[in-house]
C-alpha positions in Angstrom: 151.6 174.9 70.2 153.2 172.2 68.0 150.6 169.7 66.5 150.9 166.7 63.8 148.2 167.1 61.4 146.7 165.5 58.6 145.2 167.6 56.0 143.3 164.6 54.4 143.1 160.6 54.0 146.0 158.8 52.9 148.3 161.6 53.3 151.3 162.2 55.7 151.6 163.9 59.0 152.7 167.9 58.8 154.7 169.3 61.7 152.9 172.7 62.2 152.5 175.5 64.8 148.9 176.1 65.9 147.4 178.6 68.1 146.8 176.9 71.8 143.2 176.3 72.4 141.4 178.4 74.8 138.3 176.4 76.9 135.1 178.2 76.2 132.2 177.6 78.4 131.9 173.9 79.7 135.3 173.3 78.3 138.7 172.1 79.4 142.2 172.6 77.9 144.9 169.8 79.1 148.5 169.8 78.5 149.2 166.0 76.5 152.3 164.2 77.8 151.4 161.2 75.7 149.0 159.9 73.0 148.6 156.1 71.9 148.9 155.1 68.4 146.1 152.6 67.9 144.8 151.1 64.6 141.6 152.9 65.0 143.3 156.2 64.1 145.7 154.6 61.7 141.9 153.7 59.9 141.5 157.4 60.0 144.7 158.2 58.4 144.5 155.3 56.0 140.8 156.7 54.8 139.2 153.5 56.1 137.0 155.6 58.4 135.5 159.2 57.7 136.7 162.2 59.7 136.6 166.0 59.0 140.2 167.2 57.8 142.4 168.7 58.4 142.4 167.0 61.7 144.4 166.5 64.8 144.1 162.9 65.4 144.4 160.4 68.9 142.4 159.9 71.6 144.6 157.7 73.9 145.9 160.6 76.0 147.8 161.1 79.4 147.4 164.9 80.4 147.3 168.0 82.8 144.5 170.2 83.0 145.6 173.7 82.3 142.6 175.6 81.9 138.9 175.1 82.7 136.2 177.2 81.1 133.2 179.1 82.7 130.3 176.8 84.0 132.6 173.4 83.7 132.6 171.5 87.0 134.5 168.4 88.3 137.9 169.4 87.3 140.6 171.7 88.4 144.2 173.2 87.1 146.6 170.2 87.7 144.1 167.2 87.7 146.0 164.7 85.6 143.6 163.3 83.1 142.9 160.7 79.9 139.9 161.2 77.8 136.6 159.1 76.9 136.9 158.4 73.3 133.1 159.1 72.3 131.7 162.7 72.5 128.7 161.6 74.5 126.2 164.0 75.6 126.1 162.8 79.3 122.5 163.4 80.1 120.4 161.3 77.7 118.7 158.1 79.2 121.6 156.0 77.7 124.2 158.2 79.0 122.5 158.5 82.6 122.3 154.6 82.7 126.2 154.3 82.2 125.9 153.0 78.4 127.5 155.8 77.2 128.5 154.3 73.9 124.8 154.3 73.0 124.3 157.9 73.5 121.6 159.2 71.5 123.3 162.8 71.0 126.6 161.4 70.2 128.8 164.0 68.6 131.1 161.4 67.2 134.9 160.9 68.4 137.8 162.3 69.7 140.4 162.8 67.2 138.0 162.2 64.4 135.1 164.8 64.8 137.4 167.3 67.2 141.2 167.8 67.5 142.4 165.0 69.5 146.1 164.3 71.2 148.7 164.8 68.5 149.4 168.2 69.8 150.8 169.6 72.9 147.2 170.7 74.2 143.8 169.3 73.6 140.6 171.3 74.0 137.6 169.3 74.9 134.0 169.4 76.8 135.0 169.0 80.2 132.9 165.9 80.8 135.0 163.9 78.4 138.1 164.1 80.5 138.4 161.4 82.8 140.5 162.3 86.1 143.0 159.6 86.6 143.0 157.8 90.0 145.5 158.0 92.9 148.2 155.7 92.7 149.0 155.7 89.1 152.6 157.1 88.4 151.2 158.8 85.0 154.8 161.1 84.6 156.9 158.2 84.6 154.8 155.9 82.5 152.5 158.6 80.4 152.4 156.1 77.2 151.3 153.3 79.2 148.8 155.4 80.9 147.3 156.8 78.1 146.4 153.6 76.1 144.4 152.2 79.3 141.4 153.9 77.8 141.1 151.7 75.2 143.7 148.6 75.4 142.8 147.7 78.7 139.3 149.1 79.2 137.8 147.5 76.0 139.2 143.6 76.9 137.9 144.4 80.6 134.4 145.3 79.0 134.3 142.4 77.0 134.8 140.1 79.9 131.7 141.5 81.7 129.7 141.5 78.4 130.5 137.9 77.9 130.0 136.9 81.9 133.3 135.1 81.7 133.8 133.2 84.9 136.9 131.5 86.5 137.9 128.4 84.7 136.1 128.7 81.4 137.7 128.5 78.1 138.3 132.0 76.2 139.4 132.0 72.4 140.2 135.0 70.9 140.4 135.8 67.1 142.8 138.4 66.2 145.1 137.4 69.1 148.4 139.2 68.1 146.6 142.4 67.4 146.6 145.6 69.6 143.6 144.8 71.3 143.8 140.9 71.2 147.0 140.7 73.0 145.3 142.8 75.8 142.2 140.7 75.7 144.4 137.6 75.9 146.0 139.2 79.0 142.7 140.2 80.5 141.2 136.9 80.0 144.0 135.3 82.0 143.3 138.0 84.8 139.9 136.5 84.7 141.4 133.0 85.5 140.2 131.8 82.3 142.1 129.0 79.9 143.3 131.2 77.3 143.7 130.1 73.6 145.0 132.8 71.0 143.9 132.5 67.6 145.9 134.1 64.8 147.4 134.0 61.2 150.7 135.9 62.5 152.9 132.9 63.5 155.5 135.5 64.4 153.1 136.8 67.3 152.6 133.8 69.0 155.4 134.2 71.6 153.9 137.8 72.4 150.5 135.8 72.7 152.0 133.2 75.3 153.7 136.0 77.3 150.4 137.9 77.3 148.6 134.7 79.0 147.6 132.5 75.7 147.6 128.9 77.3 147.4 127.7 73.6 147.8 128.8 70.1 145.9 128.3 66.9 147.5 129.2 63.9 144.4 129.8 61.4 146.8 130.4 58.3 147.5 126.5 58.3 144.5 124.8 59.9 140.6 124.9 60.5 140.2 127.2 63.2 137.0 125.7 64.4 138.3 122.1 64.2 141.9 123.1 66.2 139.4 124.8 69.0 137.5 121.5 69.0 140.3 119.5 69.5 142.0 121.5 72.2 138.7 121.5 74.0 138.7 117.6 73.6 135.2 118.2 71.6 133.6 120.2 74.4 134.1 123.4 72.7 135.0 126.7 74.0 133.0 128.8 76.4 133.6 132.2 74.7 135.0 133.2 71.4 135.9 137.0 71.0 136.4 138.2 67.7 138.6 141.1 66.8 138.7 140.3 63.1 134.9 140.1 62.7 135.2 138.4 59.0 132.7 135.9 58.0 134.9 133.1 58.2 136.3 134.0 61.6 132.8 134.8 63.0 131.5 131.5 61.6 134.6 129.5 62.9 133.8 131.2 66.7 130.2 130.1 66.3 130.9 126.9 65.3 133.8 126.3 68.1 130.9 127.3 70.9 130.4 124.7 73.5 126.7 124.4 75.5 125.9 127.9 76.8 128.8 129.7 74.9 128.8 133.2 74.0 130.3 134.9 70.8 131.5 138.5 70.8 132.3 140.5 68.1 133.8 143.9 68.1 135.8 146.0 65.6 137.3 144.6 62.6 135.5 144.2 59.3 132.0 143.9 60.7 130.9 141.2 57.8 127.8 139.3 57.6 127.8 135.9 58.7 126.1 132.3 58.9 125.1 130.7 62.2 122.9 127.6 63.0 119.8 128.8 64.7 119.4 125.1 65.9 122.7 125.1 67.7 121.8 128.5 69.2 118.4 126.9 70.6 119.5 123.5 71.4 122.6 124.9 73.2 121.5 128.0 74.6 124.3 130.0 72.7 124.6 134.0 72.8 125.7 135.8 70.1 126.8 139.4 71.4 128.1 142.8 69.9 130.2 145.0 72.1 131.1 148.8 71.4 133.8 150.6 73.1 133.1 151.1 76.8 131.2 153.2 79.5 133.0 155.8 81.8 132.9 154.0 84.7 134.8 150.8 83.0 137.6 153.3 81.7 138.0 154.2 85.7 138.1 150.5 86.8 140.5 149.3 84.1 142.6 152.5 85.6 142.1 151.4 89.0 143.4 147.8 87.8 146.3 149.4 86.4 147.2 151.8 89.7 147.2 148.3 91.8 149.2 146.8 89.0 146.9 144.0 88.4 147.6 144.1 85.0 149.9 146.6 82.7 149.5 147.7 79.3 151.8 146.4 76.7 153.5 149.3 74.6 156.6 148.4 73.0 157.2 151.6 70.7 157.3 154.9 72.2 158.6 157.4 70.3 158.8 161.3 70.1 155.6 163.2 68.5 157.4 164.0 65.3 158.2 160.3 64.8 154.3 159.8 64.1 154.4 158.9 60.3 157.1 156.2 61.1 154.9 154.9 63.9 151.8 154.5 61.8 153.8 152.9 59.0 154.7 150.0 61.6 151.1 149.8 62.8 149.6 149.9 59.3 152.1 146.9 58.4 151.1 145.1 61.5 154.6 145.0 63.1 153.7 146.7 66.7 153.6 144.1 69.5 150.9 145.8 71.8 150.6 149.3 71.3 152.7 152.1 70.4 152.6 155.6 71.5 153.9 159.3 71.4 155.5 161.3 73.8 154.2 164.7 73.0 155.2 167.4 76.2 
């Protein structure tokens, strides 16, 4: 099969021919139709996230099962599938509680600790594949369907984690990024008043199209003060931070209203200071959020199948153009998501 392989961090993709994978006991193989090209896997390519090399990266796939190994259940040849990102065990207390990101026996990530979707075929433990629901025209839109398991599912999970209600005000830091712009979309779907916070003014139009009612240029103003002004001094009900530097986290915390919730995920993951007195007197919550559960992937796919939301994929190219796509992702030039067509 053809594949785009990375032989090490900070290296260019190499187009290679490698043997087709064969399903072992408990495994399955899928033909890959498309694979998303998000910032997480660019971090692997750029050496910011450690991985086992040489490696075929990519996890946001649309595929069709072509082989099912002995003892694998729940899949049949021809099933349309995507992949769960974490190599969770499926049987520990956290997996059984539908909290797979907290798996006690997690084997890492698809496309990081095992080969991923930048190839014609992908082999995984059968339970890592997730069957697509009926009503998804995945063959007509393989790129868009492939990114749902991250670009839509992650913001969907954050809405639940932060208990966002209709009519509340939600501020999204890093709103112009691939996840941020979809968080705007999902917050608007949840009928919130949505404020985009970013330093990239050239992405504000896309933020508005995704659902932002207001925008804050954090490069030219104090984000916390701007959010307080926009809410007439009340503050935001929820601040969601996809940047997670000390400055963005502290701005989000300062801008919280009574009973406000701050959610951090991804980004820089830096330490920050917050007023414990504000947390006490205003009964505020500081929350962390990791990826999603399998159920949340399925629920996100159902939303897309019903066309309640639709992923924003603006750069779709053949697999052989992976290097050019990742150069754009690294420079922050992609609006929404990029994806590669494989088969």
